[in-house]
C-alpha positions as CSV (number, residue, x, y, z in Angstrom):
1,M,-32.5,2.8,19.8
2,A,-33.0,6.5,19.5
3,I,-30.0,8.5,18.2
4,V,-29.0,11.2,20.7
5,L,-27.6,14.3,18.9
6,D,-25.8,17.3,20.3
7,P,-27.9,20.3,19.3
8,N,-24.7,22.5,19.4
9,E,-23.1,20.5,16.6
10,P,-23.3,21.7,13.0
11,A,-26.5,20.5,11.3
12,I,-24.5,18.5,8.7
13,N,-22.7,16.6,11.5
14,R,-26.0,15.7,13.1
15,G,-27.3,14.7,9.6
16,I,-24.3,12.4,9.0
17,K,-24.8,10.8,12.4
18,T,-28.4,10.1,11.6
19,V,-28.3,8.8,8.0
20,G,-24.7,7.5,7.8
21,I,-24.6,4.8,10.4
22,G,-25.1,1.7,8.3
23,K,-27.6,-0.7,7.0
24,K,-29.4,-1.3,10.3
25,G,-28.7,1.9,12.3
26,S,-29.5,4.8,9.9
27,K,-32.7,6.8,10.6
28,A,-34.7,9.3,8.8
29,L,-34.0,13.0,9.4
30,S,-36.6,15.1,11.2
31,P,-38.2,17.7,8.9
32,E,-36.5,20.4,11.1
33,L,-33.0,19.0,10.7
34,A,-33.5,18.5,7.0
35,L,-34.5,22.1,6.6
36,E,-31.5,23.2,8.7
37,I,-29.2,21.2,6.5
38,V,-30.7,22.7,3.3
39,D,-30.1,26.2,4.7
40,D,-26.5,25.5,5.6
41,L,-25.8,23.9,2.2
42,K,-27.3,26.9,0.3
43,S,-25.2,29.3,2.4
44,G,-21.9,27.5,1.8
45,K,-21.4,26.5,5.4
46,V,-20.7,22.8,4.6
47,S,-17.3,21.4,3.4
48,D,-17.2,19.4,0.3
49,A,-16.2,16.2,2.1
50,A,-19.0,16.6,4.6
51,R,-21.5,17.2,1.9
52,G,-20.4,14.1,0.1
53,A,-20.5,11.9,3.2
54,F,-24.0,13.1,4.1
55,F,-25.5,12.4,0.7
56,A,-23.7,9.0,0.6
57,G,-25.6,8.0,3.8
58,L,-28.8,9.5,2.4
59,C,-28.4,7.6,-0.9
60,A,-27.7,4.3,0.8
61,K,-30.7,4.7,3.1
62,G,-33.1,6.1,0.5
63,I,-34.8,9.5,0.7
64,E,-38.0,9.5,2.7
65,P,-41.0,11.8,2.4
66,Q,-39.9,14.2,5.2
67,E,-36.5,14.5,3.5
68,K,-37.8,15.5,0.0
69,I,-36.7,19.1,0.7
70,L,-33.1,18.0,0.3
71,E,-33.8,17.4,-3.4
72,Q,-33.5,21.2,-3.8
73,V,-29.7,20.9,-3.1
74,F,-28.8,17.4,-4.2
75,S,-28.7,15.2,-7.3
76,A,-26.4,12.2,-7.8
77,D,-24.8,14.0,-10.8
78,T,-23.6,17.0,-8.7
79,I,-21.7,15.1,-6.0
80,A,-18.8,14.2,-8.3
81,S,-19.1,17.1,-10.6
82,D,-15.6,18.5,-9.9
83,A,-14.0,15.0,-10.2
84,S,-12.8,13.1,-13.3
85,P,-15.2,11.2,-15.6
86,F,-13.7,8.0,-14.1
87,V,-14.7,9.0,-10.6
88,Q,-18.1,10.0,-11.7
89,W,-18.5,6.6,-13.3
90,I,-17.4,4.9,-10.1
91,C,-20.0,6.8,-8.1
92,A,-22.7,5.7,-10.6
93,Q,-21.5,2.1,-10.3
94,L,-21.7,2.1,-6.5
95,L,-25.0,3.8,-6.6
96,C,-26.3,1.0,-8.8
97,G,-25.2,-1.6,-6.3
98,H,-22.1,-2.9,-8.0
99,T,-18.9,-3.9,-6.3
100,L,-15.5,-3.1,-7.6
101,D,-12.8,-5.6,-8.7
102,K,-9.3,-5.2,-7.4
103,H,-8.0,-3.3,-10.4
104,T,-10.9,-0.8,-10.3
105,A,-10.6,-0.4,-6.6
106,Y,-6.8,0.3,-7.1
107,D,-7.6,3.0,-9.7
108,L,-10.2,4.5,-7.3
109,G,-7.5,4.5,-4.5
110,K,-5.2,6.4,-6.8
111,F,-7.8,9.2,-7.0
112,L,-8.7,9.1,-3.3
113,F,-5.0,9.6,-2.3
114,S,-4.1,12.1,-5.0
115,G,-4.2,15.9,-4.9
116,E,-6.8,16.0,-7.7
117,P,-10.0,18.0,-7.1
118,G,-13.0,16.1,-5.8
119,D,-13.3,16.1,-2.0
120,A,-17.1,15.8,-2.3
121,A,-16.6,12.6,-4.3
122,R,-14.0,11.4,-1.8
123,G,-16.4,11.9,1.1
124,W,-19.2,10.3,-0.9
125,V,-17.2,7.2,-1.9
126,A,-15.6,6.6,1.5
127,S,-18.9,6.9,3.3
128,F,-20.9,4.9,0.8
129,L,-18.5,2.0,0.9
130,R,-18.6,2.1,4.7
131,V,-22.4,1.9,4.9
132,R,-22.7,-1.0,2.4
133,Y,-19.5,-2.7,3.7
134,E,-16.3,-3.0,1.5
135,T,-15.5,-6.3,-0.2
136,D,-12.2,-8.1,0.2
137,D,-11.2,-7.2,-3.4
138,E,-12.0,-3.6,-2.7
139,Y,-9.9,-3.6,0.4
140,E,-6.9,-5.2,-1.5
141,G,-7.1,-2.7,-4.3
142,L,-7.3,0.3,-2.0
143,L,-4.5,-1.0,0.1
144,Q,-2.2,-1.3,-3.0
145,A,-2.9,2.3,-3.8
146,M,-2.2,3.3,-0.2
147,D,1.2,1.5,-0.3
148,E,2.3,3.5,-3.3
149,T,1.9,6.8,-1.3
150,L,4.8,5.9,1.0
151,E,7.6,8.4,1.1
152,P,11.0,7.2,-0.2
153,A,12.5,6.9,3.3
154,F,9.9,4.2,4.0
155,K,10.4,2.3,0.8
156,I,14.1,1.4,1.4
157,P,14.9,-2.3,2.2
158,T,14.5,-3.4,5.8
159,P,17.8,-3.8,7.7
160,K,18.6,-7.4,8.5
161,G,18.0,-8.5,12.1
162,E,15.4,-10.2,14.3
163,P,11.9,-10.9,13.0
164,I,9.6,-7.8,13.0
165,I,6.2,-7.7,14.7
166,Q,4.0,-4.8,13.7
167,I,1.5,-3.7,16.4
168,A,-1.3,-1.7,14.9
169,E,-3.8,-0.2,17.3
170,P,-6.8,1.8,16.1
171,F,-5.6,5.4,15.6
172,D,-8.6,6.8,17.5
173,G,-7.4,5.2,20.7
174,V,-9.4,4.8,23.9
175,D,-11.7,7.0,26.0
176,H,-12.4,4.7,29.1
177,S,-9.2,2.9,29.9
178,Y,-5.4,3.2,30.0
179,M,-3.3,1.7,27.2
180,I,-0.6,-0.9,27.8
181,T,0.7,-1.2,24.2
182,P,4.2,0.1,24.8
183,L,4.7,-2.5,27.6
184,V,3.4,-5.2,25.2
185,G,6.0,-4.1,22.7
186,R,8.7,-4.3,25.4
187,S,7.6,-7.8,26.3
188,L,7.7,-9.0,22.7
189,Q,11.1,-7.5,22.1
190,A,12.5,-9.4,25.1
191,Q,11.6,-12.6,23.2
192,G,13.8,-11.9,20.2
193,Y,11.6,-9.7,18.0
194,R,11.9,-6.2,16.7
195,V,8.6,-4.4,17.4
196,V,7.2,-1.6,15.3
197,H,4.0,0.3,16.2
198,Q,1.9,2.1,13.7
199,V,0.8,5.5,15.1
200,G,-0.8,8.7,13.7
201,R,-3.0,11.7,14.4
202,N,-6.3,10.9,15.9
203,S,-9.0,10.9,13.3
204,G,-11.9,10.3,15.8
205,P,-14.6,9.7,16.8
206,K,-12.9,8.8,20.1
207,S,-10.7,11.8,21.0
208,E,-9.4,11.4,24.5
209,M,-6.0,9.9,23.7
210,N,-4.4,7.5,21.3
211,L,-1.0,5.7,21.3
212,W,0.8,8.6,19.7
213,D,-0.3,10.9,22.5
214,I,1.1,8.5,25.1
215,V,4.4,8.1,23.1
216,Q,4.8,11.9,23.2
217,A,4.1,12.0,26.9
218,L,6.8,9.4,27.3
219,G,9.2,11.8,25.5
220,L,9.8,9.5,22.6
221,K,10.1,10.3,18.9
222,A,8.9,8.7,15.7
223,A,11.1,6.8,13.3
224,L,12.6,8.8,10.5
225,S,12.9,5.9,8.0
226,N,13.0,2.2,7.6
227,S,16.7,2.3,8.4
228,D,15.9,3.1,12.0
229,V,15.2,-0.6,12.7
230,G,18.8,-1.4,12.0
231,L,19.8,0.5,15.2
232,D,19.7,-0.8,18.8
233,K,16.2,-1.7,19.9
234,P,14.4,1.1,21.8
235,A,12.7,0.0,25.1
236,F,9.2,-0.2,23.6
237,G,10.0,-0.7,20.0
238,W,9.9,1.9,17.1
239,F,7.0,4.2,16.4
240,F,6.2,4.7,12.7
241,H,4.1,7.9,12.3
242,Q,1.6,8.0,9.4
243,S,2.4,11.7,8.7
244,M,6.0,10.9,8.1
245,M,5.3,7.7,6.1
246,S,2.7,9.2,3.8
247,R,1.5,12.8,3.4
248,A,-1.4,11.5,1.3
249,L,-2.7,9.3,4.1
250,D,-2.2,12.0,6.8
251,R,-4.3,14.4,4.7
252,W,-7.2,12.0,5.2
253,V,-7.2,12.6,8.9
254,D,-8.6,16.1,8.2
255,L,-11.1,14.7,5.7
256,R,-12.2,12.1,8.3
257,H,-12.9,14.9,10.8
258,Q,-15.3,16.3,8.3
259,I,-17.0,13.0,7.2
260,I,-17.5,12.0,10.9
261,K,-18.1,8.3,10.6
262,R,-15.1,5.9,10.3
263,P,-14.5,4.9,6.7
264,F,-12.4,2.0,5.2
265,L,-9.2,3.8,6.3
266,A,-9.9,3.0,10.0
267,T,-9.3,-0.7,9.0
268,L,-6.8,-0.4,6.2
269,E,-4.3,2.1,7.6
270,R,-3.2,-0.5,10.1
271,F,-2.1,-2.8,7.3
272,I,0.4,-0.4,5.7
273,N,3.6,-2.4,6.1
274,P,6.7,-0.4,5.0
275,L,9.1,-2.9,6.7
276,K,7.5,-6.0,5.3
277,A,7.0,-7.1,8.9
278,D,6.7,-10.9,9.5
279,I,3.9,-10.7,12.0
280,L,0.9,-8.4,12.5
281,V,-0.8,-7.9,15.8
282,A,-4.1,-6.0,15.6
283,S,-7.6,-5.9,17.2
284,A,-11.1,-6.2,16.0
285,F,-13.8,-5.4,18.5
286,H,-16.9,-6.0,16.4
287,P,-17.4,-9.7,15.4
288,P,-17.6,-9.4,11.6
289,Y,-14.3,-7.5,11.4
290,G,-12.2,-10.3,12.9
291,E,-12.5,-12.5,9.8
292,K,-12.3,-9.5,7.5
293,M,-9.1,-8.3,9.0
294,M,-7.6,-11.8,8.8
295,T,-8.3,-11.9,5.1
296,V,-6.9,-8.4,4.5
297,A,-3.8,-9.2,6.5
298,E,-3.2,-12.3,4.5
299,R,-3.6,-10.4,1.2
300,A,-1.3,-7.7,2.5
301,G,1.6,-10.1,2.8
302,F,2.0,-10.8,6.5
303,K,3.2,-14.3,7.2
304,G,1.8,-14.5,10.7
305,I,-1.3,-12.8,11.9
306,I,-2.8,-12.3,15.4
307,I,-6.1,-10.5,15.7
308,V,-7.4,-9.9,19.2
309,R,-11.2,-10.2,19.2
310,N,-13.5,-9.0,21.9
311,G,-10.7,-7.1,23.7
312,I,-10.8,-3.7,25.2
313,E,-12.2,-1.4,22.5
314,G,-9.5,0.7,20.8
315,T,-6.6,-1.6,21.8
316,I,-5.2,-5.1,21.7
317,A,-5.4,-5.3,25.5
318,F,-7.3,-8.1,27.1
319,P,-10.4,-7.6,29.2
320,L,-10.5,-8.9,32.8
321,L,-14.1,-9.9,33.1
322,R,-14.8,-11.8,29.9
323,G,-13.1,-14.2,27.7
324,V,-11.1,-13.1,24.6
325,K,-10.8,-14.8,21.3
326,I,-7.5,-14.7,19.4
327,L,-7.7,-15.3,15.7
328,M,-4.4,-16.5,14.1
329,S,-3.2,-17.3,10.6
330,A,0.1,-18.7,9.5
331,K,1.4,-18.8,5.9
332,Q,2.4,-22.3,4.8
333,Q,5.2,-23.2,2.4
334,D,2.7,-23.7,-0.5
335,G,1.4,-20.2,0.0
336,S,-1.8,-21.1,1.7
337,F,-2.8,-20.0,5.2
338,R,-3.6,-22.2,8.2
339,R,-6.0,-20.5,10.6
340,H,-6.7,-21.2,14.2
341,E,-8.8,-19.7,17.0
342,L,-7.6,-19.5,20.6
343,I,-10.2,-18.8,23.3
344,I,-8.9,-17.6,26.6
345,E,-11.4,-17.7,29.4
346,N,-10.2,-15.4,32.2
347,A,-11.0,-16.4,35.8
348,P,-12.6,-13.4,37.5
349,V,-9.8,-11.4,39.3
350,V,-11.7,-8.1,39.6
351,D,-15.2,-7.1,40.5
352,T,-15.7,-4.5,37.7
353,E,-13.9,-3.7,34.5
354,E,-11.7,-0.6,34.3
355,M,-13.7,2.6,33.6
356,I,-11.5,5.7,33.5
357,E,-13.3,9.0,32.8
358,K,-11.4,11.1,30.3
359,P,-8.0,9.3,30.6
360,K,-5.0,11.5,30.1
361,A,-1.9,10.5,28.2
362,I,0.4,12.0,30.9
363,D,-1.1,9.7,33.5
364,N,-0.9,6.7,31.2
365,A,2.7,7.5,30.5
366,R,3.4,7.6,34.3
367,L,1.9,4.2,34.8
368,I,4.1,2.8,32.0
369,E,7.2,4.4,33.4
370,N,6.5,3.1,36.9
371,F,5.9,-0.4,35.5
372,V,9.2,-0.4,33.8
373,K,11.0,0.7,37.0
374,E,9.2,-1.3,39.6
375,G,7.4,-4.1,37.7
376,A,4.0,-2.6,38.7
377,S,2.2,0.6,38.2
378,A,2.7,1.6,41.8
379,G,4.6,4.9,42.1
380,Q,4.7,8.2,43.8
381,G,1.5,10.1,43.2
382,T,-0.3,7.4,41.3
383,G,-1.0,4.5,43.6
384,N,-1.3,1.0,42.3
385,I,-3.6,0.5,39.4
386,K,-4.7,-3.1,39.8
387,H,-6.5,-3.4,36.5
388,F,-3.5,-2.0,34.6
389,D,-1.0,-4.5,36.1
390,L,-3.4,-7.5,35.5
391,R,-4.1,-6.4,32.0
392,V,-0.4,-6.2,31.2
393,K,0.2,-9.7,32.6
394,M,-2.8,-11.4,30.9
395,T,-2.3,-9.7,27.5
396,C,1.4,-10.6,27.3
397,E,0.7,-14.2,28.4
398,G,-2.1,-14.5,25.8
399,L,0.0,-13.1,23.0
400,N,2.8,-15.4,23.9
401,Q,0.5,-18.4,23.4
402,A,-0.5,-17.0,20.0
403,L,3.2,-16.5,19.0
404,A,3.9,-20.1,20.1
405,W,1.2,-21.4,17.8
406,L,2.5,-19.3,14.9
407,K,6.0,-20.7,15.4
408,E,4.7,-24.3,15.4
409,N,2.6,-23.8,12.3
410,T,4.8,-21.6,10.0
């Protein structure tokens, strides 16, 4: 499939989108684009993080004849030249095809989330790991380093009370559907749980709206500390914002805007668990990530795990025209995990799947408010959104089945 690039984008962005896709999708640069990138690099128009991300994709793919001109501005030694000798050694190890053990990945994470110089190395490492796929040990070590960046207010003991479910949607949200996540939180709380949503600034590449945009449109605020969950339950649960939990992680939102393609953080940021929640509910749209996220969640300390596979991209919501697979894992008394798959085949109830062009958070919030008041999305000025109402019903019913299995097998 040909890669369609926007000629109005900076050359380095187009370069990353060409060479930084992955093992199967990366393509060679055209001679014209290669020359344009060289010119921009020489004139200082490219940020350090973007430069690192671009050359990570190029290294992973291999430099082809029409790209030789880039050797004027690149050598493997220069990418990490402003970073510590340890980081330079890491880059060399990765370039040689080595994987990292948990301890080394943790040490790498300490650098990635620090204020030390080396954004070119940060961009290179994050993008190179993404292209060649991170190992489970690398995920675990990086997550440990991420956990240590939490602010003191999000390290205090969790107030006693009902079991906690953490819902963690992808932070880049959706661009062709409305989100129902607050209503899912409301449904789960009615069953005797405290629900906490992980939210944050949108790091892209989808940019229409994410859960935090909708939360703001609803007029709601982020939690100030772990102690908030000791208060009366809000209607939809609590919203833990990444910028308040960890300034180090929030800084990576700006870096990710520069490196374009989604690195390991797109997966790992959803596993940050300041409250030591009992159950995680998350989604994995692409098949390989279902099992990977199960393993990461188990290693992260969750006792019960629900991963929605093949749902609506960017959310835990169920589709209406195809079946959905729910991957579950329950921690046993001996420390092992019992896994199970639940396949829900939906009987066709609509002719086409929901397709909203440029959905707006304010419209999404209005549907949620109407649903709370009237039990359906019908309301003045909105009409009834059939897909929205059916999705709420089917998603909540499916997650209830998954929770029932967890209860029986924990």
